[in-house]
C-alpha positions in Angstrom: -10.4 -14.0 10.9 -13.8 -15.7 10.9 -15.3 -16.2 14.4 -17.5 -18.9 15.8 -19.3 -16.4 18.0 -19.3 -12.6 18.6 -16.6 -11.3 21.0 -15.8 -8.1 22.8 -13.0 -6.5 20.8 -9.8 -6.9 22.8 -8.1 -3.5 23.6 -4.9 -4.6 21.9 -6.7 -4.8 18.6 -9.1 -1.9 18.9 -6.9 0.7 17.3 -6.3 -1.4 14.1 -9.2 -3.7 13.9 -13.0 -4.0 13.3 -15.6 -6.7 13.6 -17.9 -7.3 10.6 -20.9 -9.5 9.8 -21.6 -11.0 6.4 -24.3 -13.0 4.6 -23.4 -14.4 1.2 -25.6 -15.6 -1.7 -28.7 -13.7 -0.7 -31.3 -14.1 -3.6 -33.0 -11.1 -5.1 -35.1 -10.5 -8.2 -31.9 -9.3 -10.1 -29.7 -12.2 -8.9 -27.7 -13.0 -5.7 -25.9 -10.4 -3.6 -23.7 -10.4 -0.6 -24.5 -8.4 2.6 -21.9 -6.9 4.8 -22.7 -5.4 8.2 -20.1 -3.0 9.6 -19.5 -0.7 12.6 -19.1 2.8 11.1 -17.2 3.9 14.1 -14.4 1.3 13.8 -14.5 0.1 10.2 -11.8 2.5 9.0 -9.4 1.1 11.6 -9.4 -2.4 10.3 -10.4 -2.2 6.6 -8.1 -1.3 3.7 -9.2 1.6 1.6 -7.9 3.0 -1.7 -9.3 6.2 -3.3 -9.9 4.4 -6.6 -12.7 2.4 -4.9 -15.1 5.3 -5.0 -15.4 9.0 -5.8 -15.4 10.1 -2.2 -13.4 9.2 1.0 -14.4 6.3 3.1 -15.5 8.6 5.9 -18.2 9.9 3.7 -19.8 6.5 3.2 -19.4 5.6 6.8 -21.2 8.8 7.7 -24.1 8.0 5.4 -24.6 4.6 7.1 -24.1 6.0 10.6 -26.6 8.9 10.2 -29.1 7.1 8.0 -32.6 7.0 9.7 -33.5 3.4 10.8 -36.9 2.0 10.2 -38.3 -1.5 10.7 -38.2 -3.6 7.6 -35.7 -1.4 5.7 -31.9 -1.6 5.4 -30.0 1.6 4.5 -27.1 0.4 2.3 -24.2 1.4 0.2 -24.0 -0.7 -3.0 -20.7 -1.9 -4.5 -19.8 -3.8 -7.6 -23.1 -3.4 -9.3 -26.5 -1.7 -9.5 -29.7 -2.5 -7.6 -33.2 -1.3 -8.3 -34.4 1.5 -6.1 -37.1 -0.8 -4.7 -35.0 -3.9 -4.3 -36.1 -6.3 -1.6 -34.2 -9.3 -0.1 -35.0 -12.3 2.1 -32.9 -12.8 5.2 -32.9 -15.7 7.7 -33.2 -15.0 11.4 -31.2 -17.0 14.0 -34.5 -18.9 14.6 -34.6 -20.1 11.0 -37.5 -17.8 10.0 -37.1 -15.9 6.8 -38.1 -12.3 6.7 -38.1 -9.6 3.9 -36.1 -6.4 4.1 -36.4 -3.6 1.6 -33.2 -1.8 0.6 -32.8 1.9 0.6 -29.7 2.7 -1.5 -27.7 5.6 -0.1 -24.8 5.5 -2.6 -23.3 3.3 -5.2 -19.5 2.7 -5.6 -17.4 0.6 -7.9 -15.7 -1.3 -5.1 -15.8 -1.6 -1.3 -13.8 -3.6 1.2 -15.4 -7.1 1.3 -16.3 -7.2 -2.4 -15.6 -10.8 -3.5 -16.5 -12.1 -6.9 -19.1 -11.1 -9.4 -22.0 -10.6 -7.0 -23.0 -7.0 -5.9 -22.2 -6.1 -2.3 -24.6 -4.2 -0.1 -23.0 -2.6 3.0 -25.1 -1.7 6.0 -24.8 -0.9 9.7 -24.3 -4.1 11.7 -26.9 -3.0 14.1 -29.5 -3.5 11.4 -28.5 -7.2 11.1 -29.1 -7.9 14.8 -30.9 -11.2 15.1 -30.0 -12.5 11.7 -27.9 -15.6 10.9 -24.6 -13.9 10.0 -21.0 -14.9 9.7 -18.8 -12.9 12.0 -15.1 -11.9 11.4 -12.4 -9.6 12.6 -10.5 -7.5 10.1 -7.2 -6.2 11.3 -4.0 -4.5 10.1 -2.1 -6.4 12.7 -0.3 -9.7 12.1 -2.3 -12.9 12.0 -0.5 -14.3 15.1 -1.3 -11.1 17.1 -5.0 -11.3 16.1 -5.2 -15.0 16.9 -3.7 -14.4 20.4 -5.9 -11.5 21.2 -9.1 -13.2 20.1 -8.1 -16.3 22.1 -7.4 -14.2 25.2 -10.9 -12.6 24.8 -12.5 -16.1 24.8 -13.2 -16.2 21.0 -12.8 -19.1 18.7 -11.3 -18.7 15.2 -13.0 -20.7 12.5 -10.8 -19.6 9.7 -7.7 -17.4 9.5 -6.7 -15.6 6.3 -3.9 -13.1 5.9 -2.0 -11.5 3.0 0.6 -14.3 2.8 -2.2 -16.9 2.4 -3.6 -14.9 -0.5 -0.3 -14.2 -2.2 0.8 -17.8 -2.0 -2.2 -18.8 -4.2 -1.1 -20.0 -7.6 -2.8 -17.1 -9.4 -0.5 -14.6 -7.7 2.8 -16.5 -7.6 3.9 -15.5 -11.1 3.2 -11.8 -10.5 4.9 -12.0 -7.1 8.0 -13.6 -8.5 8.1 -11.0 -11.4 8.0 -8.1 -9.0 10.6 -9.7 -6.7 12.9 -10.1 -9.7 12.4 -6.4 -10.7 13.1 -5.4 -7.1 16.4 -7.4 -7.2 17.2 -5.8 -10.6 16.6 -2.4 -9.1 19.0 -3.0 -6.3 21.6 -4.3 -8.8 21.2 -1.2 -10.9 21.7 0.9 -7.8 25.0 -0.9 -7.0 26.1 -0.4 -10.6 25.4 3.3 -10.3 27.6 3.5 -7.1 30.4 1.7 -8.9 30.0 4.0 -11.9 30.3 7.0 -9.6 33.5 5.7 -8.1 35.0 5.0 -11.5 34.0 8.5 -12.6 35.8 10.0 -9.6 38.9 7.8 -10.2 39.2 8.8 -13.9 39.1 12.5 -12.9 41.4 12.0 -9.9 44.7 13.3 -11.5 43.2 16.4 -13.1 41.1 17.2 -10.0 44.1 17.0 -7.7 46.2 19.3 -9.9 43.3 21.8 -10.0 42.8 21.4 -6.2 46.4 22.1 -5.4 46.5 25.2 -7.6 43.2 26.4 -6.2 44.5 26.0 -2.6 47.6 28.0 -3.4 45.2 30.7 -4.7 43.3 30.7 -1.4 40.4 28.4 -2.0 39.2 26.8 1.3 39.2 23.0 1.7 35.5 23.2 2.5 34.7 24.8 -0.8 36.3 22.0 -2.8 34.4 19.4 -0.9 31.2 21.3 -1.4 31.8 21.6 -5.1 32.3 17.9 -5.5 29.2 17.2 -3.4 27.1 19.5 -5.6 28.5 17.9 -8.8 27.7 14.3 -7.6 24.4 15.2 -6.0 23.0 16.9 -9.1 24.0 14.0 -11.3 22.6 11.2 -9.0 19.4 13.1 -8.1 18.6 13.9 -11.8 19.2 10.2 -12.6 17.0 9.1 -9.7 14.2 11.4 -10.6 14.3 10.6 -14.3 14.5 6.8 -13.5 11.5 7.2 -11.1 9.4 9.0 -13.6 10.2 6.5 -16.3 9.4 3.7 -13.9 6.0 5.1 -13.1 5.2 5.6 -16.8 6.2 2.0 -17.6 4.1 0.7 -14.7 1.1 2.8 -15.9 1.4 1.3 -19.3 1.5 -2.4 -18.3 -0.2 -2.7 -14.8 -3.6 -3.4 -16.3 -2.1 -6.5 -18.0 -0.6 -7.9 -14.8 -3.9 -8.7 -13.1 -4.3 -12.4 -12.5 -7.9 -12.0 -11.5 -9.4 -9.5 -14.0 -13.0 -10.2 -13.0 -12.4 -9.3 -9.4 -13.0 -5.6 -8.7 -11.4 -3.1 -8.6 -8.9 -4.6 -11.0 -5.2 -3.8 -10.8 -4.5 -0.5 -8.9 -1.5 1.6 -9.7 -0.1 2.9 -6.4 3.1 5.0 -6.4 5.4 3.7 -3.6 6.1 7.1 -2.0 8.3 5.7 0.8 10.4 3.7 -1.7 10.9 6.8 -3.8 11.9 8.9 -0.8 14.4 6.2 0.3 15.9 6.1 -3.2 16.3 9.9 -3.3 17.9 9.8 0.2 20.2 7.0 -0.9 21.3 9.1 -3.9 22.1 12.0 -1.6 24.0 9.7 0.9 25.9 8.1 -2.0 26.9 11.5 -3.3 28.0 12.6 0.2 30.1 9.4 0.6 31.7 10.0 -2.8 32.5 13.6 -2.1 34.0 12.6 1.3 36.2 10.0 -0.5 37.4 12.5 -3.1 38.2 15.1 -0.5 40.1 12.6 1.6 42.1 11.5 -1.4 42.9 15.2 -2.2 44.0 15.9 1.4 46.3 12.9 1.5 48.1 13.8 -1.8 51.5 15.5 -1.9 51.2 19.0 -3.6 54.8 18.7 -4.9 54.3 15.4 -6.5 51.0 16.4 -8.0 52.5 19.5 -9.6 55.4 17.6 -11.0 53.0 15.1 -12.5 54.3 12.1 -10.5 51.7 12.1 -7.7 48.5 10.0 -7.5 
């Protein structure tokens, strides 16, 4: 959310938000760059970070900016999406309209950083170093757009522009990819339902032979619990192996094609392959629960059958 003026961060946003300052299109000898001023103490709360952005954790780069010595006329920066000369200098405009020069002291260079937008390099510095300059202020937050708008309004702030994930995903460039993945998700649910139906058919086709074996085993002293456990182990091992193999093949397939599914290939960091750990765990849990339901159904059918009819071959 872009702001018309700086605000005191509302307590309701503090744990998941941060305020940033930006200056775009700053001319240098090597071309234009963008400048991003951040608060190292709160930036990690509101910004998105992925390990593929850089070789070290976000906390490392925030620590560099937080502990960098401050000197008049110099900006300690982390450079993303490009390279800058060691003695690079930029011209920045003060709130009064006066233009002053600032020399850059590069602390680290990364391939990408939150706020990178387009082909221009991004230099990230402590927002304190941009005090007095003409900057564009914004709030970044992991909360919903409506929650951020309400909190900013209650703090006396005025929103100039509000951008959230749905706004970006509704852009034409992303619609085709979004629809493709929605179709694949629906297909995955359908395959799961087919697997459940297949398990029920498997149990039904083996029902007669299983009942005969169950009745004889009970006469020989096998406990009811042992039969149910054996069916559970049989179904769980089959479904879990299928879920694991399917998950591995899915990751391999995604790794092979994900680089070709980027609608904006010039925008760093490119397509990022992220394994949905939560979805995988839910799928494995669903496989176990399905096996448990199938074993309960098989045990219930066995308990309701008549041993005499089963042994004579006339039972269910």
